[in-house]
VOBAMI-9081 format. One record per atom (N, C-alpha, C): atom name; y negated, z negated, x negated. Coordinates in Angstrom, 1 decimal. Last residue first. Example, Ala and Ser with C-alpha at 12.3 -4.5 7.8 and 13.67 -1.06 7.14 Angstrom:
N,2.2,-7.1,-12.8
CA,1.1,-7.1,-13.7
C,0.0,-7.9,-12.9
N,5.7,-7.8,-13.2
CA,4.5,-7.8,-12.3
C,3.3,-7.8,-13.2
This chain:
N,128.2,65.1,-89.6
CA,127.1,64.4,-90.2
C,127.5,63.1,-90.6
N,130.1,66.7,-88.4
CA,130.3,66.4,-89.8
C,129.1,65.6,-90.4
N,131.8,66.9,-85.4
CA,130.5,66.6,-86.0
C,130.7,66.1,-87.4
N,134.4,69.5,-85.4
CA,134.0,68.1,-85.3
C,132.6,67.9,-85.9
N,134.2,72.7,-83.8
CA,134.3,71.8,-85.0
C,133.9,70.4,-84.6
N,133.6,74.4,-81.8
CA,135.0,74.4,-82.2
C,135.2,73.5,-83.4
N,130.9,74.5,-81.2
CA,131.8,73.9,-80.2
C,133.2,73.7,-80.7
N,128.6,73.4,-83.7
CA,129.5,74.4,-83.1
C,130.6,73.8,-82.3
N,126.3,71.0,-82.4
CA,127.2,71.4,-83.5
C,128.0,72.6,-82.8
N,122.9,69.7,-81.9
CA,124.1,70.5,-81.5
C,125.0,70.8,-82.7
N,120.6,67.5,-80.7
CA,121.4,67.9,-81.9
C,122.7,68.5,-81.4
N,117.3,66.9,-79.7
CA,118.6,67.4,-79.3
C,119.4,67.9,-80.6
N,114.8,64.9,-78.8
CA,115.6,65.3,-80.0
C,117.0,65.7,-79.5
N,111.7,65.1,-77.2
CA,113.2,65.1,-77.0
C,113.8,65.6,-78.3
N,108.8,63.2,-77.3
CA,109.5,64.3,-77.9
C,111.0,64.1,-77.7
N,107.5,61.0,-76.5
CA,107.6,62.1,-75.5
C,108.3,63.3,-76.1
N,109.4,58.9,-78.4
CA,108.2,59.0,-77.6
C,108.4,60.0,-76.6
N,112.1,60.5,-78.7
CA,111.2,59.9,-79.7
C,109.8,59.9,-79.1
N,115.2,60.3,-77.0
CA,113.7,60.5,-77.0
C,113.1,59.8,-78.2
N,118.2,62.3,-77.3
CA,117.4,61.1,-77.2
C,115.9,61.4,-77.3
N,121.4,63.4,-77.7
CA,120.1,63.7,-77.0
C,119.4,62.4,-76.8
N,124.0,64.9,-79.6
CA,123.1,63.8,-79.4
C,121.9,64.3,-78.6
N,125.7,67.1,-79.4
CA,126.2,65.9,-80.1
C,125.3,64.7,-79.8
N,126.8,69.6,-77.5
CA,125.7,68.7,-77.6
C,126.2,67.4,-78.2
N,128.1,72.5,-78.9
CA,128.4,71.2,-78.4
C,127.3,70.3,-78.6
N,127.6,75.9,-77.9
CA,127.6,74.8,-78.9
C,127.8,73.5,-78.2
N,129.8,78.1,-76.0
CA,128.6,77.3,-76.2
C,128.7,76.3,-77.4
N,131.0,80.7,-75.3
CA,131.3,79.9,-76.5
C,130.2,79.0,-76.9
N,129.9,81.9,-73.1
CA,131.3,81.7,-73.1
C,131.8,80.8,-74.3
N,127.1,82.1,-73.7
CA,127.6,81.4,-72.5
C,129.1,81.0,-72.5
N,127.3,82.0,-77.4
CA,126.8,82.5,-76.1
C,127.3,81.6,-74.9
N,127.4,81.8,-80.4
CA,127.5,80.7,-79.4
C,126.7,81.2,-78.2
N,126.9,84.0,-82.0
CA,128.3,83.7,-81.7
C,128.4,82.6,-80.6
N,124.4,86.3,-81.1
CA,124.7,85.0,-81.5
C,126.2,84.6,-81.1
N,122.8,88.9,-81.9
CA,124.2,88.7,-81.5
C,124.7,87.3,-81.9
N,119.4,88.7,-80.8
CA,120.4,88.9,-81.8
C,121.8,88.7,-81.1
N,115.8,88.2,-80.6
CA,117.1,88.8,-80.0
C,118.1,89.0,-81.1
N,114.8,85.3,-82.5
CA,114.6,86.6,-82.0
C,115.9,87.1,-81.3
N,113.9,81.8,-81.9
CA,114.8,82.9,-82.4
C,114.3,84.2,-81.8
N,111.4,80.6,-81.2
CA,112.4,79.9,-82.1
C,113.4,80.9,-82.7
N,108.6,82.9,-81.4
CA,109.7,82.2,-80.7
C,110.6,81.5,-81.7
N,105.0,83.0,-81.5
CA,106.3,83.2,-82.1
C,107.4,82.3,-81.5
N,103.2,84.5,-78.7
CA,103.4,83.3,-79.6
C,104.8,83.4,-80.2
N,102.7,86.4,-76.9
CA,102.8,86.8,-78.3
C,103.0,85.7,-79.2
N,102.5,85.1,-74.4
CA,103.6,86.1,-74.6
C,103.8,86.4,-76.1
N,102.2,81.7,-74.1
CA,101.6,82.9,-74.6
C,102.7,83.9,-75.0
N,103.2,79.1,-73.4
CA,102.8,80.1,-72.3
C,102.1,81.3,-72.8
N,103.7,76.5,-74.2
CA,102.7,77.3,-74.9
C,102.2,78.4,-74.0
N,104.3,73.4,-72.6
CA,104.5,74.8,-72.7
C,103.4,75.5,-73.5
N,105.4,70.1,-73.7
CA,104.5,71.0,-73.1
C,104.9,72.5,-73.3
N,106.6,68.1,-75.4
CA,106.5,67.9,-73.9
C,105.5,68.9,-73.3
N,108.8,69.6,-77.8
CA,107.5,69.0,-77.4
C,107.4,69.0,-75.9
N,111.9,68.9,-79.1
CA,111.2,69.6,-78.1
C,110.0,68.9,-77.6
N,113.6,69.5,-82.0
CA,112.6,68.5,-81.4
C,111.8,69.3,-80.4
N,116.9,70.2,-82.7
CA,115.7,70.7,-82.1
C,114.9,69.5,-81.6
N,119.3,71.0,-85.1
CA,118.4,69.9,-84.6
C,117.1,70.4,-84.0
N,122.5,72.0,-85.5
CA,121.2,72.5,-85.1
C,120.4,71.3,-84.5
N,124.9,72.4,-88.0
CA,124.2,71.5,-87.1
C,122.9,72.1,-86.8
N,126.1,74.5,-89.3
CA,126.9,73.4,-89.0
C,126.3,72.4,-88.0
N,125.9,77.9,-89.3
CA,125.1,76.7,-89.2
C,126.0,75.6,-88.6
N,127.0,80.4,-89.4
CA,127.2,79.5,-90.6
C,126.4,78.3,-90.5
N,126.7,82.6,-87.8
CA,127.8,81.6,-87.4
C,128.0,80.6,-88.5
N,124.7,84.4,-88.0
CA,125.8,84.5,-89.0
C,127.0,83.5,-88.6
N,122.9,83.7,-86.1
CA,123.8,84.9,-85.8
C,124.9,85.0,-86.8
N,121.7,81.6,-87.5
CA,122.4,81.3,-86.3
C,123.3,82.5,-85.9
N,120.4,82.9,-89.7
CA,121.5,81.9,-89.9
C,122.3,81.7,-88.7
N,118.7,84.8,-88.5
CA,119.6,85.2,-89.6
C,120.7,84.2,-89.7
N,117.2,83.1,-86.8
CA,118.1,84.1,-86.2
C,119.1,84.6,-87.3
N,115.8,81.5,-88.6
CA,116.7,80.9,-87.6
C,117.7,81.9,-87.1
N,114.4,83.6,-89.9
CA,115.4,82.9,-90.6
C,116.3,82.1,-89.7
N,112.7,84.5,-87.8
CA,113.6,85.4,-88.4
C,114.7,84.7,-89.2
N,111.3,82.0,-87.2
CA,112.1,82.7,-86.2
C,113.1,83.7,-86.8
N,111.1,80.4,-90.4
CA,110.7,80.5,-89.0
C,111.8,81.3,-88.2
N,113.1,77.4,-91.0
CA,112.4,78.4,-90.3
C,111.7,79.5,-91.1
N,114.5,75.4,-92.4
CA,113.3,75.0,-91.6
C,112.5,76.2,-91.0
N,117.5,74.1,-93.3
CA,116.8,75.4,-93.0
C,115.7,75.0,-92.0
N,119.0,72.3,-95.8
CA,118.2,72.2,-94.6
C,117.4,73.5,-94.4
N,122.2,71.8,-97.1
CA,121.1,72.7,-97.0
C,120.3,72.4,-95.7
N,124.3,70.2,-99.3
CA,123.7,70.1,-98.0
C,122.4,70.8,-98.0
N,125.2,70.9,-101.8
CA,126.2,70.6,-100.8
C,125.6,70.5,-99.4
N,124.6,72.9,-104.6
CA,124.0,72.4,-103.3
C,125.1,72.2,-102.3
N,125.5,74.0,-106.9
CA,125.9,72.6,-106.6
C,125.2,72.0,-105.4
N,125.2,76.6,-107.2
CA,124.2,75.8,-107.9
C,124.4,74.3,-107.6
N,127.0,77.7,-105.6
CA,127.3,77.8,-107.0
C,126.3,77.0,-107.8
N,125.7,77.3,-103.2
CA,127.0,76.5,-103.5
C,127.2,76.6,-105.0
N,123.7,79.2,-103.4
CA,123.4,77.8,-103.4
C,124.6,76.9,-103.7
N,125.3,81.6,-103.3
CA,124.5,81.3,-104.5
C,124.1,79.8,-104.5
N,126.4,81.3,-100.7
CA,127.3,81.4,-101.8
C,126.5,81.0,-103.1
N,124.1,81.4,-99.1
CA,124.9,80.2,-99.2
C,125.8,80.2,-100.3
N,123.3,84.1,-99.6
CA,122.4,83.0,-99.9
C,123.2,81.7,-100.1
N,125.4,85.6,-98.6
CA,125.1,85.6,-100.0
C,124.2,84.5,-100.5
N,125.3,84.8,-95.9
CA,126.5,84.6,-96.7
C,126.2,84.6,-98.2
N,122.9,85.7,-95.0
CA,123.1,84.2,-95.1
C,124.3,83.9,-95.9
N,121.5,88.4,-96.9
CA,122.4,87.9,-95.9
C,122.6,86.4,-96.1
N,118.7,90.7,-97.2
CA,119.5,89.5,-97.6
C,120.3,89.0,-96.5
N,119.4,94.2,-96.4
CA,118.6,93.0,-96.4
C,119.4,91.8,-96.9
N,120.4,93.8,-99.4
CA,119.3,94.5,-98.9
C,119.7,95.0,-97.4
N,121.2,90.8,-101.3
CA,121.5,91.9,-100.5
C,120.2,92.6,-99.9
N,120.1,88.9,-103.0
CA,121.0,88.4,-101.9
C,121.3,89.5,-100.9
N,119.2,88.4,-106.1
CA,119.6,89.5,-105.3
C,120.6,89.0,-104.2
N,116.8,86.0,-106.9
CA,118.2,86.3,-106.8
C,118.4,87.4,-105.8
N,114.5,84.5,-109.2
CA,114.7,85.5,-108.2
C,116.2,85.9,-108.1
N,113.2,81.2,-109.7
CA,114.2,82.3,-110.0
C,114.3,83.3,-108.9
N,110.9,79.1,-111.2
CA,111.2,79.9,-109.9
C,112.1,81.1,-110.4
N,110.1,75.8,-112.4
CA,110.7,77.1,-112.6
C,111.0,77.8,-111.2
N,106.8,74.3,-112.0
CA,108.3,74.3,-111.9
C,108.9,75.7,-111.9
N,104.3,75.3,-114.4
CA,104.7,75.0,-113.1
C,106.3,74.9,-113.0
N,103.6,76.1,-116.9
CA,103.7,74.7,-116.7
C,104.3,74.3,-115.3
N,103.0,78.8,-116.8
CA,104.4,78.4,-117.4
C,104.6,76.9,-117.1
N,101.6,80.1,-113.9
CA,101.4,79.3,-115.1
C,102.8,78.8,-115.5
N,102.6,83.3,-112.7
CA,102.5,81.9,-112.5
C,102.3,81.2,-113.8
N,103.2,86.0,-112.9
CA,101.8,85.6,-113.1
C,101.6,84.1,-113.0
N,105.8,86.4,-112.2
CA,105.5,86.4,-113.7
C,104.0,86.0,-113.9
N,105.9,86.6,-109.5
CA,106.1,85.3,-110.1
C,105.8,85.3,-111.6
N,105.3,89.4,-109.3
CA,104.4,88.4,-108.8
C,104.6,87.0,-109.4
N,107.6,90.6,-110.4
CA,106.3,90.9,-110.9
C,105.3,89.8,-110.5
N,109.6,89.6,-108.8
CA,109.6,89.2,-110.2
C,108.2,89.5,-110.8
N,108.9,90.8,-106.3
CA,108.9,89.3,-106.5
C,108.8,88.9,-107.9
N,109.3,93.5,-107.0
CA,108.0,93.0,-106.6
C,107.9,91.5,-106.7
N,112.0,93.7,-107.6
CA,111.0,94.0,-108.7
C,109.6,93.4,-108.3
N,113.1,93.0,-105.1
CA,113.4,92.3,-106.4
C,112.3,92.5,-107.4
N,112.4,94.6,-103.0
CA,111.8,93.3,-103.1
C,112.0,92.6,-104.4
N,113.9,96.9,-103.0
CA,112.6,97.0,-103.6
C,112.0,95.6,-103.8
N,116.9,94.9,-102.8
CA,116.3,96.2,-102.8
C,115.0,96.2,-103.6
N,116.1,91.4,-102.0
CA,117.0,92.5,-102.3
C,116.2,93.8,-102.3
N,116.0,87.8,-102.2
CA,115.5,89.1,-101.7
C,116.5,90.2,-102.1
N,115.2,84.5,-102.6
CA,116.3,85.4,-102.2
C,115.6,86.7,-101.6
N,114.0,82.4,-105.0
CA,113.6,83.4,-104.0
C,114.7,84.4,-103.8
N,114.0,79.0,-105.7
CA,114.8,80.3,-105.7
C,114.2,81.2,-104.6
N,112.4,76.4,-107.6
CA,112.6,77.2,-106.4
C,113.4,78.5,-106.7
N,112.3,72.9,-108.8
CA,112.2,74.4,-108.9
C,112.4,75.1,-107.6
N,112.2,70.2,-108.6
CA,113.5,70.8,-108.7
C,113.5,72.3,-108.7
N,109.8,68.9,-108.2
CA,110.4,68.7,-109.6
C,111.8,69.4,-109.7
N,106.6,69.7,-106.6
CA,108.0,69.3,-106.7
C,108.6,69.3,-108.1
N,104.6,72.7,-106.7
CA,104.8,71.3,-106.4
C,106.3,71.0,-106.5
N,104.3,75.4,-106.8
CA,103.5,74.6,-107.8
C,103.8,73.1,-107.6
N,105.6,76.8,-104.8
CA,106.0,77.0,-106.2
C,105.3,76.1,-107.2
N,104.4,75.8,-102.5
CA,105.8,75.7,-102.7
C,106.2,75.8,-104.1
N,101.8,76.8,-102.5
CA,102.0,75.4,-102.9
C,103.5,75.1,-103.2
N,101.3,80.0,-103.9
CA,101.7,79.2,-102.8
C,102.1,77.8,-103.3
N,100.8,81.9,-105.8
CA,100.0,80.7,-105.8
C,100.3,79.7,-104.7
N,102.4,84.1,-105.2
CA,102.8,83.2,-106.3
C,102.0,82.0,-106.5
N,103.3,85.0,-102.0
CA,102.1,84.6,-102.8
C,102.5,83.7,-104.0
N,105.4,87.8,-101.2
CA,105.1,86.4,-101.4
C,103.9,86.1,-102.2
N,107.0,90.2,-100.2
CA,105.6,89.9,-100.0
C,105.5,88.4,-100.0
N,109.6,91.3,-100.3
CA,109.0,90.7,-101.6
C,107.6,90.3,-101.4
N,111.0,92.1,-98.1
CA,110.2,93.1,-98.8
C,109.5,92.6,-100.1
N,112.5,89.8,-97.3
CA,113.1,91.1,-97.4
C,112.3,92.1,-98.3
N,112.9,86.6,-98.5
CA,112.0,87.6,-98.2
C,112.7,89.0,-98.3
N,113.3,83.1,-98.5
CA,114.0,84.4,-98.2
C,112.9,85.4,-97.8
N,113.3,80.4,-100.7
CA,112.5,81.3,-99.9
C,113.3,82.6,-99.7
N,114.1,77.0,-101.4
CA,114.5,78.4,-101.3
C,113.7,79.2,-100.4
N,113.9,74.3,-103.6
CA,113.3,75.0,-102.6
C,113.8,76.5,-102.6
N,115.6,71.3,-104.2
CA,115.5,72.7,-104.6
C,114.9,73.4,-103.4
N,113.7,68.3,-103.2
CA,114.8,69.3,-103.1
C,114.5,70.6,-103.8
N,112.6,65.5,-105.3
CA,112.5,66.5,-104.2
C,113.7,67.5,-104.2
N,113.4,63.9,-107.4
CA,112.7,63.3,-106.3
C,112.7,64.2,-105.0
N,116.9,64.6,-108.3
CA,115.4,64.9,-108.4
C,114.7,64.2,-107.2
N,119.2,61.9,-108.7
CA,118.8,63.2,-108.1
C,117.3,63.4,-108.4
N,120.2,59.4,-109.2
CA,120.3,60.4,-110.2
C,120.0,61.8,-109.8
N,119.7,57.5,-107.3
CA,121.0,58.2,-107.2
C,121.2,59.3,-108.2
N,117.2,56.9,-107.8
CA,118.2,55.9,-108.1
C,119.6,56.4,-108.0
N,115.9,59.2,-106.8
CA,115.9,58.9,-108.2
C,117.0,57.9,-108.6
N,116.2,58.7,-104.0
CA,116.9,59.8,-104.7
C,117.0,59.7,-106.2
N,114.7,56.4,-103.8
CA,116.1,56.3,-103.5
C,116.8,57.5,-104.1
N,112.2,57.5,-104.3
CA,112.8,56.5,-105.3
C,114.3,56.4,-105.0
N,111.9,59.0,-102.1
CA,111.9,59.7,-103.4
C,112.5,58.7,-104.4
N,111.8,57.0,-100.1
CA,112.9,58.0,-100.1
C,113.0,58.7,-101.5
N,109.4,55.8,-100.9
CA,110.7,55.0,-100.9
C,111.9,56.0,-100.9
N,107.5,57.7,-100.5
CA,107.7,57.2,-101.9
C,109.1,56.5,-102.0
N,107.9,60.4,-98.3
CA,108.0,59.0,-98.5
C,108.3,58.6,-99.9
N,108.2,63.2,-98.3
CA,106.9,62.6,-98.3
C,106.9,61.1,-98.7
N,109.6,65.7,-100.1
CA,109.9,64.5,-99.5
C,108.7,63.6,-99.5
N,108.2,69.0,-99.5
CA,108.5,67.8,-100.3
C,109.0,66.7,-99.5
N,107.0,71.5,-98.8
CA,108.5,71.2,-98.6
C,108.9,70.1,-99.5
N,104.6,72.7,-98.7
CA,105.0,72.2,-100.0
C,106.5,71.9,-100.0
N,103.6,75.7,-96.9
CA,104.2,74.4,-97.0
C,104.5,74.0,-98.4
N,101.9,77.8,-95.7
CA,101.7,77.3,-97.1
C,102.3,75.9,-97.3
N,102.0,78.9,-93.2
CA,101.8,77.5,-93.3
C,101.5,77.0,-94.7
N,102.3,81.7,-93.4
CA,101.5,81.1,-92.3
C,101.1,79.7,-92.5
N,103.7,82.3,-95.7
CA,102.4,82.9,-95.5
C,101.6,82.1,-94.5
N,106.1,80.8,-95.3
CA,105.3,80.6,-96.5
C,103.9,81.1,-96.3
N,107.0,81.9,-92.9
CA,106.6,80.5,-92.9
C,105.7,80.2,-94.1
N,107.6,84.5,-94.0
CA,106.6,84.3,-93.0
C,106.1,82.9,-92.8
N,109.7,83.9,-95.8
CA,108.4,84.3,-96.3
C,107.3,84.2,-95.3
N,111.6,81.0,-94.6
CA,111.3,82.5,-94.8
C,109.9,82.7,-95.4
N,113.1,78.2,-96.3
CA,112.3,78.8,-95.3
C,112.2,80.3,-95.6
N,115.2,75.5,-97.2
CA,115.0,76.9,-97.1
C,114.1,77.3,-96.0
N,116.2,73.0,-99.5
CA,115.5,73.3,-98.3
C,115.1,74.8,-98.3
N,118.8,71.0,-100.9
CA,117.9,72.2,-100.9
C,117.3,72.4,-99.5
N,120.1,68.6,-100.5
CA,120.0,69.1,-101.8
C,119.0,70.2,-102.0
N,119.4,65.8,-98.2
CA,119.8,67.2,-98.6
C,119.5,67.5,-100.0
N,118.2,63.5,-97.6
CA,119.6,63.5,-97.6
C,120.2,64.8,-98.1
N,115.5,64.1,-97.4
CA,115.9,63.2,-98.5
C,117.5,63.2,-98.7
N,115.4,65.5,-95.0
CA,115.2,66.2,-96.2
C,115.7,65.4,-97.4
N,115.8,63.3,-93.3
CA,116.8,64.4,-93.3
C,116.7,65.2,-94.6
N,113.5,61.8,-93.7
CA,114.8,61.2,-94.0
C,115.9,62.3,-94.2
N,111.7,63.7,-92.6
CA,111.6,63.3,-94.1
C,112.9,62.7,-94.5
N,112.6,63.7,-90.0
CA,112.7,64.9,-90.8
C,112.6,64.6,-92.3
N,111.7,61.1,-89.3
CA,113.1,61.5,-89.3
C,113.4,62.7,-90.1
N,109.0,61.4,-89.6
CA,109.6,60.5,-90.4
C,111.1,60.7,-90.5
N,108.4,63.3,-87.5
CA,108.2,63.6,-88.9
C,108.9,62.7,-89.9
N,109.1,61.7,-85.3
CA,109.9,62.8,-85.7
C,109.7,63.3,-87.1
N,107.0,59.9,-85.5
CA,108.4,59.4,-85.5
C,109.3,60.5,-85.9
N,104.7,61.5,-85.2
CA,105.0,60.8,-86.5
C,106.4,60.3,-86.6
N,105.7,64.5,-83.4
CA,105.0,63.3,-83.6
C,105.4,62.6,-84.9
N,105.2,68.1,-82.8
CA,106.0,66.9,-83.1
C,105.1,65.7,-83.2
N,103.7,70.3,-82.9
CA,104.8,70.3,-81.9
C,105.6,69.0,-82.0
N,100.6,71.6,-83.4
CA,101.4,70.4,-83.7
C,102.4,70.2,-82.5
N,100.0,74.8,-84.7
CA,100.2,73.9,-83.5
C,101.1,72.8,-83.8
N,97.6,75.6,-87.1
CA,99.0,75.3,-86.8
C,99.1,74.4,-85.6
N,94.9,77.7,-86.0
CA,95.4,76.4,-86.6
C,96.9,76.2,-86.2
N,94.3,80.1,-84.6
CA,94.3,80.0,-86.1
C,94.8,78.8,-86.8
N,96.7,80.7,-81.9
CA,95.5,80.3,-82.5
C,95.5,80.2,-84.0
N,99.1,81.3,-80.7
CA,98.4,82.4,-81.4
C,97.1,82.0,-82.0
N,101.5,78.6,-81.5
CA,100.7,79.5,-80.5
C,100.0,80.6,-81.3
N,104.9,78.0,-82.3
CA,103.5,78.0,-82.6
C,102.8,78.7,-81.5
N,107.4,78.2,-81.4
CA,107.3,77.4,-82.6
C,105.8,77.3,-83.0
N,108.7,78.1,-78.0
CA,107.8,78.6,-79.0
C,107.6,77.7,-80.2
N,110.2,77.3,-75.8
CA,110.9,77.8,-77.0
C,110.0,78.5,-78.0
N,109.0,75.9,-73.7
CA,109.3,77.3,-73.5
C,109.8,78.0,-74.8
N,108.5,73.5,-74.8
CA,109.5,73.6,-73.7
C,110.0,75.0,-73.5
N,108.3,74.2,-78.4
CA,107.7,73.8,-77.1
C,108.8,73.9,-76.0
N,110.0,72.8,-81.2
CA,109.7,73.9,-80.3
C,109.0,73.3,-79.1
N,111.1,72.4,-84.5
CA,110.3,71.8,-83.4
C,109.8,72.9,-82.5
N,114.2,72.5,-86.2
CA,113.0,73.2,-85.7
C,112.4,72.3,-84.6
N,116.8,72.9,-88.6
CA,115.9,72.0,-87.9
C,114.6,72.7,-87.5
N,120.1,73.3,-89.5
CA,118.9,74.0,-89.1
C,118.0,73.1,-88.2
N,122.2,72.7,-92.1
CA,121.5,72.1,-91.0
C,120.2,72.9,-90.7
N,125.2,73.2,-93.6
CA,123.9,73.8,-93.3
C,123.4,73.2,-92.0
N,127.0,72.4,-96.4
CA,126.8,72.0,-95.0
C,125.4,72.4,-94.6
N,127.4,75.3,-98.6
CA,126.8,74.0,-98.2
C,126.9,73.7,-96.7
N,130.7,76.7,-99.2
CA,129.3,76.8,-98.9
C,128.7,75.4,-98.6
N,133.2,76.0,-100.4
CA,132.9,77.3,-100.0
C,131.4,77.6,-99.8
N,134.1,74.1,-103.1
CA,133.3,74.1,-101.9
C,132.9,75.6,-101.6
């Protein structure tokens, strides 16, 4: 296997924002969409976020449903996914919930000066917590190096959940097999609110667009699923 099947999932406002500038996390989805994302997580082997998401949201990145966790156990898999974090400078909090929850451990991808800093910070974690490993993925880290390492760990399906820097890293690499967007029925309208992606050289521009595989409604939330235009849908 060359690399994992890579799915990028994100909830956005109509104007493409993934949060507002307020102190509380903006709710961009509904319970039906959360349940679908939980199902999607349960179908994958690893889940990946950036250090910015780790700092802003302190996510656990777990499979929420007991039934889905039991289904994974019945298939001989861990209840939860391997967690992956990408950081360029190594600014991560070793007490983040991502590192202390779940049963599959975590991998931190960084490079350059970030390697020593991440190793130093993770060394302060209690030994009883799930294992966390630091991997040199380049300076700056590349999607190619990250996916190669995950493939070597037996990861066949990867779920990427943000934020904007990570979305941009993977989408500009051309290594995303599926893009799932949940579009909330409102505008954020704030210039400084974080965007779904940052400026970049995306392979799927106006002359080489992605292919719309699915469009449907979950209540007032629109779910759009895209695949690269030159490949068949592999879900």
